[in-house]
Backbone atoms as SQL, in Angstrom:
CREATE TABLE atoms (id INTEGER PRIMARY KEY, chain TEXT, resi INTEGER, resn TEXT, atom TEXT, x REAL, y REAL, z REAL);
INSERT INTO atoms VALUES
  (1, 'A', 1, 'MET', 'N', 117.362, -35.422, -76.143),
  (2, 'A', 1, 'MET', 'CA', 118.805, -35.572, -76.109),
  (3, 'A', 1, 'MET', 'C', 119.244, -35.876, -74.678),
  (4, 'A', 2, 'ALA', 'N', 120.037, -36.905, -74.510),
  (5, 'A', 2, 'ALA', 'CA', 120.503, -37.314, -73.192),
  (6, 'A', 2, 'ALA', 'C', 121.681, -36.450, -72.766),
  (7, 'A', 3, 'THR', 'N', 121.748, -36.203, -71.493),
  (8, 'A', 3, 'THR', 'CA', 122.829, -35.406, -70.937),
  (9, 'A', 3, 'THR', 'C', 124.035, -36.301, -70.671),
  (10, 'A', 4, 'GLN', 'N', 125.210, -35.797, -70.967),
  (11, 'A', 4, 'GLN', 'CA', 126.422, -36.544, -70.688),
  (12, 'A', 4, 'GLN', 'C', 126.940, -36.214, -69.301),
  (13, 'A', 5, 'ALA', 'N', 127.389, -37.253, -68.616),
  (14, 'A', 5, 'ALA', 'CA', 127.983, -37.094, -67.294),
  (15, 'A', 5, 'ALA', 'C', 129.116, -38.104, -67.170),
  (16, 'A', 6, 'TYR', 'N', 129.981, -37.899, -66.195),
  (17, 'A', 6, 'TYR', 'CA', 131.141, -38.780, -66.004),
  (18, 'A', 6, 'TYR', 'C', 130.739, -39.958, -65.121),
  (19, 'A', 7, 'CYS', 'N', 131.027, -41.165, -65.582),
  (20, 'A', 7, 'CYS', 'CA', 130.792, -42.377, -64.795),
  (21, 'A', 7, 'CYS', 'C', 132.096, -42.730, -64.086),
  (22, 'A', 8, 'VAL', 'N', 132.072, -42.793, -62.770),
  (23, 'A', 8, 'VAL', 'CA', 133.294, -43.051, -62.013),
  (24, 'A', 8, 'VAL', 'C', 133.717, -44.512, -62.092),
  (25, 'A', 9, 'LYS', 'N', 132.792, -45.395, -62.384),
  (26, 'A', 9, 'LYS', 'CA', 133.142, -46.812, -62.500),
  (27, 'A', 9, 'LYS', 'C', 133.763, -47.120, -63.865),
  (28, 'A', 10, 'CYS', 'N', 133.149, -46.581, -64.938),
  (29, 'A', 10, 'CYS', 'CA', 133.676, -46.778, -66.302),
  (30, 'A', 10, 'CYS', 'C', 134.851, -45.852, -66.598),
  (31, 'A', 11, 'LYS', 'N', 134.964, -44.770, -65.853),
  (32, 'A', 11, 'LYS', 'CA', 135.976, -43.729, -66.059),
  (33, 'A', 11, 'LYS', 'C', 135.879, -43.123, -67.458),
  (34, 'A', 12, 'ALA', 'N', 134.640, -42.813, -67.848),
  (35, 'A', 12, 'ALA', 'CA', 134.389, -42.216, -69.166),
  (36, 'A', 12, 'ALA', 'C', 133.095, -41.425, -69.116),
  (37, 'A', 13, 'LYS', 'N', 132.935, -40.481, -70.064),
  (38, 'A', 13, 'LYS', 'CA', 131.689, -39.738, -70.165),
  (39, 'A', 13, 'LYS', 'C', 130.683, -40.582, -70.923),
  (40, 'A', 14, 'ARG', 'N', 129.477, -40.664, -70.388),
  (41, 'A', 14, 'ARG', 'CA', 128.410, -41.455, -70.988),
  (42, 'A', 14, 'ARG', 'C', 127.115, -40.646, -70.975),
  (43, 'A', 15, 'ASP', 'N', 126.177, -41.019, -71.835),
  (44, 'A', 15, 'ASP', 'CA', 124.841, -40.428, -71.819),
  (45, 'A', 15, 'ASP', 'C', 124.057, -41.062, -70.673),
  (46, 'A', 16, 'MET', 'N', 123.421, -40.223, -69.843),
  (47, 'A', 16, 'MET', 'CA', 122.659, -40.728, -68.708),
  (48, 'A', 16, 'MET', 'C', 121.319, -41.285, -69.172),
  (49, 'A', 17, 'GLU', 'N', 120.866, -42.350, -68.525),
  (50, 'A', 17, 'GLU', 'CA', 119.527, -42.884, -68.724),
  (51, 'A', 17, 'GLU', 'C', 118.695, -42.539, -67.503),
  (52, 'A', 18, 'ASP', 'N', 117.391, -42.413, -67.679),
  (53, 'A', 18, 'ASP', 'CA', 116.454, -42.111, -66.591),
  (54, 'A', 18, 'ASP', 'C', 116.887, -40.881, -65.793),
  (55, 'A', 19, 'GLU', 'N', 117.281, -39.838, -66.482),
  (56, 'A', 19, 'GLU', 'CA', 117.768, -38.653, -65.777),
  (57, 'A', 19, 'GLU', 'C', 116.611, -37.885, -65.145),
  (58, 'A', 20, 'LYS', 'N', 116.873, -37.375, -63.964),
  (59, 'A', 20, 'LYS', 'CA', 115.896, -36.603, -63.189),
  (60, 'A', 20, 'LYS', 'C', 116.580, -35.349, -62.678),
  (61, 'A', 21, 'GLN', 'N', 115.836, -34.247, -62.667),
  (62, 'A', 21, 'GLN', 'CA', 116.387, -33.025, -62.087),
  (63, 'A', 21, 'GLN', 'C', 116.048, -33.025, -60.610),
  (64, 'A', 22, 'ILE', 'N', 117.073, -32.829, -59.790),
  (65, 'A', 22, 'ILE', 'CA', 116.900, -32.811, -58.338),
  (66, 'A', 22, 'ILE', 'C', 117.464, -31.522, -57.778),
  (67, 'A', 23, 'THR', 'N', 117.130, -31.229, -56.532),
  (68, 'A', 23, 'THR', 'CA', 117.683, -30.080, -55.815),
  (69, 'A', 23, 'THR', 'C', 118.443, -30.609, -54.611),
  (70, 'A', 24, 'MET', 'N', 119.704, -30.203, -54.494),
  (71, 'A', 24, 'MET', 'CA', 120.535, -30.660, -53.380),
  (72, 'A', 24, 'MET', 'C', 120.185, -29.885, -52.103),
  (73, 'A', 25, 'LYS', 'N', 120.730, -30.310, -50.982),
  (74, 'A', 25, 'LYS', 'CA', 120.455, -29.676, -49.695),
  (75, 'A', 25, 'LYS', 'C', 120.871, -28.213, -49.665),
  (76, 'A', 26, 'ASN', 'N', 121.919, -27.857, -50.401),
  (77, 'A', 26, 'ASN', 'CA', 122.390, -26.474, -50.390),
  (78, 'A', 26, 'ASN', 'C', 121.633, -25.596, -51.383),
  (79, 'A', 27, 'GLY', 'N', 120.637, -26.145, -52.083),
  (80, 'A', 27, 'GLY', 'CA', 119.800, -25.350, -52.970),
  (81, 'A', 27, 'GLY', 'C', 120.211, -25.386, -54.432),
  (82, 'A', 28, 'GLN', 'N', 121.297, -26.063, -54.768),
  (83, 'A', 28, 'GLN', 'CA', 121.733, -26.130, -56.159),
  (84, 'A', 28, 'GLN', 'C', 120.986, -27.227, -56.899),
  (85, 'A', 29, 'ARG', 'N', 120.776, -26.996, -58.196),
  (86, 'A', 29, 'ARG', 'CA', 120.135, -27.992, -59.045),
  (87, 'A', 29, 'ARG', 'C', 121.186, -28.982, -59.529),
  (88, 'A', 30, 'ALA', 'N', 120.741, -30.207, -59.808),
  (89, 'A', 30, 'ALA', 'CA', 121.629, -31.236, -60.337),
  (90, 'A', 30, 'ALA', 'C', 120.800, -32.235, -61.129),
  (91, 'A', 31, 'LEU', 'N', 121.474, -33.023, -61.956),
  (92, 'A', 31, 'LEU', 'CA', 120.837, -34.097, -62.700),
  (93, 'A', 31, 'LEU', 'C', 121.349, -35.421, -62.164),
  (94, 'A', 32, 'SER', 'N', 120.451, -36.373, -61.987),
  (95, 'A', 32, 'SER', 'CA', 120.804, -37.687, -61.498),
  (96, 'A', 32, 'SER', 'C', 120.299, -38.705, -62.505),
  (97, 'A', 33, 'GLY', 'N', 121.118, -39.700, -62.804),
  (98, 'A', 33, 'GLY', 'CA', 120.723, -40.719, -63.766),
  (99, 'A', 33, 'GLY', 'C', 121.516, -41.993, -63.567),
  (100, 'A', 34, 'ILE', 'N', 121.406, -42.893, -64.555),
  (101, 'A', 34, 'ILE', 'CA', 122.065, -44.191, -64.478),
  (102, 'A', 34, 'ILE', 'C', 122.950, -44.376, -65.705),
  (103, 'A', 35, 'CYS', 'N', 124.125, -44.977, -65.511),
  (104, 'A', 35, 'CYS', 'CA', 125.048, -45.281, -66.609),
  (105, 'A', 35, 'CYS', 'C', 124.466, -46.441, -67.427),
  (106, 'A', 36, 'PRO', 'N', 124.374, -46.295, -68.754),
  (107, 'A', 36, 'PRO', 'CA', 123.793, -47.358, -69.571),
  (108, 'A', 36, 'PRO', 'C', 124.685, -48.596, -69.686),
  (109, 'A', 37, 'VAL', 'N', 125.985, -48.466, -69.404),
  (110, 'A', 37, 'VAL', 'CA', 126.913, -49.586, -69.559),
  (111, 'A', 37, 'VAL', 'C', 126.994, -50.426, -68.289),
  (112, 'A', 38, 'CYS', 'N', 127.256, -49.771, -67.155),
  (113, 'A', 38, 'CYS', 'CA', 127.495, -50.537, -65.926),
  (114, 'A', 38, 'CYS', 'C', 126.357, -50.435, -64.899),
  (115, 'A', 39, 'GLY', 'N', 125.446, -49.473, -65.061),
  (116, 'A', 39, 'GLY', 'CA', 124.313, -49.348, -64.147),
  (117, 'A', 39, 'GLY', 'C', 124.592, -48.530, -62.899),
  (118, 'A', 40, 'THR', 'N', 125.747, -47.878, -62.835),
  (119, 'A', 40, 'THR', 'CA', 126.108, -47.046, -61.688),
  (120, 'A', 40, 'THR', 'C', 125.341, -45.736, -61.727),
  (121, 'A', 41, 'LYS', 'N', 125.013, -45.218, -60.553),
  (122, 'A', 41, 'LYS', 'CA', 124.325, -43.936, -60.472),
  (123, 'A', 41, 'LYS', 'C', 125.279, -42.815, -60.886),
  (124, 'A', 42, 'MET', 'N', 124.786, -41.938, -61.778),
  (125, 'A', 42, 'MET', 'CA', 125.590, -40.814, -62.256),
  (126, 'A', 42, 'MET', 'C', 124.975, -39.526, -61.742),
  (127, 'A', 43, 'PHE', 'N', 125.804, -38.491, -61.657),
  (128, 'A', 43, 'PHE', 'CA', 125.390, -37.239, -61.043),
  (129, 'A', 43, 'PHE', 'C', 126.084, -36.090, -61.753),
  (130, 'A', 44, 'LYS', 'N', 125.328, -35.058, -62.131),
  (131, 'A', 44, 'LYS', 'CA', 125.918, -33.889, -62.761),
  (132, 'A', 44, 'LYS', 'C', 125.344, -32.630, -62.112),
  (133, 'A', 45, 'ILE', 'N', 126.230, -31.826, -61.528),
  (134, 'A', 45, 'ILE', 'CA', 125.826, -30.598, -60.856),
  (135, 'A', 45, 'ILE', 'C', 125.765, -29.474, -61.874),
  (136, 'A', 46, 'GLY', 'N', 124.757, -28.622, -61.768),
  (137, 'A', 46, 'GLY', 'CA', 124.664, -27.472, -62.657),
  (138, 'A', 46, 'GLY', 'C', 123.302, -26.828, -62.589),
  (139, 'A', 47, 'GLY', 'N', 123.226, -25.589, -63.052),
  (140, 'A', 47, 'GLY', 'CA', 121.944, -24.908, -63.119),
  (141, 'A', 47, 'GLY', 'C', 121.766, -23.821, -62.093),
  (142, 'A', 48, 'GLY', 'N', 122.701, -23.605, -61.194),
  (143, 'A', 48, 'GLY', 'CA', 122.585, -22.533, -60.210),
  (144, 'A', 48, 'GLY', 'C', 121.670, -22.903, -59.067),
  (145, 'A', 49, 'ARG', 'N', 121.389, -21.934, -58.234),
  (146, 'A', 49, 'ARG', 'CA', 120.555, -22.171, -57.056),
  (147, 'A', 49, 'ARG', 'C', 119.083, -21.995, -57.371),
  (148, 'A', 50, 'VAL', 'N', 118.260, -22.772, -56.691),
  (149, 'A', 50, 'VAL', 'CA', 116.814, -22.665, -56.809),
  (150, 'A', 50, 'VAL', 'C', 116.343, -21.677, -55.762),
  (151, 'A', 51, 'LYS', 'N', 115.477, -20.751, -56.162),
  (152, 'A', 51, 'LYS', 'CA', 114.964, -19.785, -55.193),
  (153, 'A', 51, 'LYS', 'C', 113.948, -20.472, -54.296),
  (154, 'A', 52, 'THR', 'N', 114.126, -20.296, -52.994),
  (155, 'A', 52, 'THR', 'CA', 113.213, -20.871, -52.020),
  (156, 'A', 52, 'THR', 'C', 112.481, -19.744, -51.311),
  (157, 'A', 53, 'ALA', 'N', 111.455, -20.089, -50.570),
  (158, 'A', 53, 'ALA', 'CA', 110.710, -19.089, -49.827),
  (159, 'A', 53, 'ALA', 'C', 111.603, -18.541, -48.725),
  (160, 'A', 54, 'ALA', 'N', 112.080, -17.330, -48.911),
  (161, 'A', 54, 'ALA', 'CA', 112.997, -16.719, -47.952),
  (162, 'A', 54, 'ALA', 'C', 112.220, -15.947, -46.891),
  (163, 'A', 55, 'ALA', 'N', 112.839, -15.778, -45.769),
  (164, 'A', 55, 'ALA', 'CA', 112.239, -14.998, -44.696),
  (165, 'A', 55, 'ALA', 'C', 112.236, -13.527, -45.102),
  (166, 'A', 56, 'PRO', 'N', 111.256, -12.749, -44.630),
  (167, 'A', 56, 'PRO', 'CA', 111.227, -11.333, -44.985),
  (168, 'A', 56, 'PRO', 'C', 112.477, -10.615, -44.501),
  (169, 'A', 57, 'LYS', 'N', 112.962, -9.692, -45.322),
  (170, 'A', 57, 'LYS', 'CA', 114.186, -8.964, -44.986),
  (171, 'A', 57, 'LYS', 'C', 113.920, -7.975, -43.856),
  (172, 'A', 58, 'ALA', 'N', 114.925, -7.792, -43.020),
  (173, 'A', 58, 'ALA', 'CA', 114.830, -6.846, -41.912),
  (174, 'A', 58, 'ALA', 'C', 114.924, -5.423, -42.456),
  (175, 'A', 59, 'LYS', 'N', 114.317, -4.509, -41.745),
  (176, 'A', 59, 'LYS', 'CA', 114.363, -3.115, -42.159),
  (177, 'A', 59, 'LYS', 'C', 115.779, -2.575, -41.999),
  (178, 'A', 60, 'ALA', 'N', 116.163, -1.745, -42.949),
  (179, 'A', 60, 'ALA', 'CA', 117.482, -1.122, -42.878),
  (180, 'A', 60, 'ALA', 'C', 117.465, -0.062, -41.790),
  (181, 'A', 61, 'GLY', 'N', 118.499, -0.013, -41.027),
  (182, 'A', 61, 'GLY', 'CA', 118.577, 0.965, -39.948),
  (183, 'A', 61, 'GLY', 'C', 119.566, 0.489, -38.907),
  (184, 'A', 62, 'LYS', 'N', 119.504, 1.128, -37.767),
  (185, 'A', 62, 'LYS', 'CA', 120.423, 0.759, -36.707),
  (186, 'A', 62, 'LYS', 'C', 119.973, -0.551, -36.069),
  (187, 'A', 63, 'THR', 'N', 120.899, -1.416, -35.889),
  (188, 'A', 63, 'THR', 'CA', 120.614, -2.668, -35.205),
  (189, 'A', 63, 'THR', 'C', 121.535, -2.771, -34.011),
  (190, 'A', 64, 'LYS', 'N', 121.009, -3.274, -32.944),
  (191, 'A', 64, 'LYS', 'CA', 121.795, -3.429, -31.729),
  (192, 'A', 64, 'LYS', 'C', 122.445, -4.798, -31.753),
  (193, 'A', 65, 'THR', 'N', 123.720, -4.812, -31.507),
  (194, 'A', 65, 'THR', 'CA', 124.429, -6.078, -31.385),
  (195, 'A', 65, 'THR', 'C', 124.920, -6.185, -29.961),
  (196, 'A', 66, 'SER', 'N', 124.567, -7.274, -29.335),
  (197, 'A', 66, 'SER', 'CA', 124.985, -7.460, -27.952),
  (198, 'A', 66, 'SER', 'C', 126.327, -8.186, -27.937),
  (199, 'A', 67, 'LYS', 'N', 127.157, -7.767, -27.046),
  (200, 'A', 67, 'LYS', 'CA', 128.478, -8.357, -26.922),
  (201, 'A', 67, 'LYS', 'C', 128.475, -9.220, -25.664),
  (202, 'A', 68, 'LYS', 'N', 128.755, -10.486, -25.853),
  (203, 'A', 68, 'LYS', 'CA', 128.777, -11.376, -24.701),
  (204, 'A', 68, 'LYS', 'C', 130.063, -11.162, -23.928),
  (205, 'A', 69, 'THR', 'N', 129.916, -10.975, -22.655),
  (206, 'A', 69, 'THR', 'CA', 131.082, -10.818, -21.797),
  (207, 'A', 69, 'THR', 'C', 131.076, -11.936, -20.767),
  (208, 'A', 70, 'THR', 'N', 132.240, -12.399, -20.434),
  (209, 'A', 70, 'THR', 'CA', 132.355, -13.432, -19.429),
  (210, 'A', 70, 'THR', 'C', 133.096, -12.857, -18.229),
  (211, 'A', 71, 'PRO', 'N', 132.733, -13.308, -17.052),
  (212, 'A', 71, 'PRO', 'CA', 133.444, -12.829, -15.866),
  (213, 'A', 71, 'PRO', 'C', 134.912, -13.221, -15.955),
  (214, 'A', 72, 'LYS', 'N', 135.772, -12.363, -15.450),
  (215, 'A', 72, 'LYS', 'CA', 137.216, -12.598, -15.547),
  (216, 'A', 72, 'LYS', 'C', 137.630, -13.869, -14.833),
  (217, 'A', 73, 'ALA', 'N', 136.921, -14.250, -13.804),
  (218, 'A', 73, 'ALA', 'CA', 137.294, -15.440, -13.047),
  (219, 'A', 73, 'ALA', 'C', 137.095, -16.703, -13.877),
  (220, 'A', 74, 'LYS', 'N', 136.175, -16.690, -14.829),
  (221, 'A', 74, 'LYS', 'CA', 135.882, -17.877, -15.618),
  (222, 'A', 74, 'LYS', 'C', 136.689, -17.958, -16.912),
  (223, 'A', 75, 'VAL', 'N', 137.350, -16.900, -17.302),
  (224, 'A', 75, 'VAL', 'CA', 138.121, -16.904, -18.532),
  (225, 'A', 75, 'VAL', 'C', 139.409, -17.668, -18.308),
  (226, 'A', 76, 'LYS', 'N', 139.721, -18.567, -19.218),
  (227, 'A', 76, 'LYS', 'CA', 140.903, -19.411, -19.066),
  (228, 'A', 76, 'LYS', 'C', 142.169, -18.558, -19.109),
  (229, 'A', 77, 'GLY', 'N', 143.038, -18.766, -18.149),
  (230, 'A', 77, 'GLY', 'CA', 144.309, -18.056, -18.104),
  (231, 'A', 77, 'GLY', 'C', 144.233, -16.735, -17.361),
  (232, 'A', 78, 'LYS', 'N', 143.064, -16.312, -16.998),
  (233, 'A', 78, 'LYS', 'CA', 142.906, -15.029, -16.319),
  (234, 'A', 78, 'LYS', 'C', 142.641, -15.197, -14.822),
  (235, 'A', 79, 'THR', 'N', 142.629, -16.421, -14.342),
  (236, 'A', 79, 'THR', 'CA', 142.357, -16.635, -12.918),
  (237, 'A', 79, 'THR', 'C', 143.614, -16.375, -12.099),
  (238, 'A', 80, 'LYS', 'N', 143.398, -15.956, -10.900),
  (239, 'A', 80, 'LYS', 'CA', 144.527, -15.722, -10.011),
  (240, 'A', 80, 'LYS', 'C', 144.980, -17.042, -9.433),
  (241, 'A', 81, 'SER', 'N', 146.254, -17.316, -9.529),
  (242, 'A', 81, 'SER', 'CA', 146.762, -18.560, -8.993),
  (243, 'A', 81, 'SER', 'C', 147.348, -18.302, -7.600),
  (244, 'A', 82, 'LYS', 'N', 147.135, -19.265, -6.760),
  (245, 'A', 82, 'LYS', 'CA', 147.640, -19.160, -5.399),
  (246, 'A', 82, 'LYS', 'C', 149.014, -19.824, -5.357),
  (247, 'A', 83, 'THR', 'N', 150.003, -19.046, -5.016),
  (248, 'A', 83, 'THR', 'CA', 151.358, -19.581, -4.900),
  (249, 'A', 83, 'THR', 'C', 151.837, -19.405, -3.468),
  (250, 'A', 84, 'LYS', 'N', 152.622, -20.361, -3.037),
  (251, 'A', 84, 'LYS', 'CA', 153.166, -20.282, -1.677),
  (252, 'A', 84, 'LYS', 'C', 154.463, -19.501, -1.698),
  (253, 'A', 85, 'LYS', 'N', 154.601, -18.611, -0.726),
  (254, 'A', 85, 'LYS', 'CA', 155.836, -17.854, -0.587),
  (255, 'A', 85, 'LYS', 'C', 156.747, -18.578, 0.372),
  (256, 'A', 86, 'LYS', 'N', 158.037, -18.565, 0.100),
  (257, 'A', 86, 'LYS', 'CA', 159.016, -19.216, 0.962),
  (258, 'A', 86, 'LYS', 'C', 159.667, -18.232, 1.869);
């Protein structure tokens, strides 16, 4: 059974030909195929995320977070301005 997807050129739902399951950059599954009427590439997102090899989880416990501080002289608006007195 062919999957239906929306063809943006025909502006109608059509059955995809040559459909392939692909994985997008963000990890979601999708189907890619061709419109049988006009030959435009069709695309249907669905199926959730694909599990990838994840890095091992860090141990639960106290973690140190360092706070970046900048010298006051370099912070915008905090520099001392030299004004002439009359």
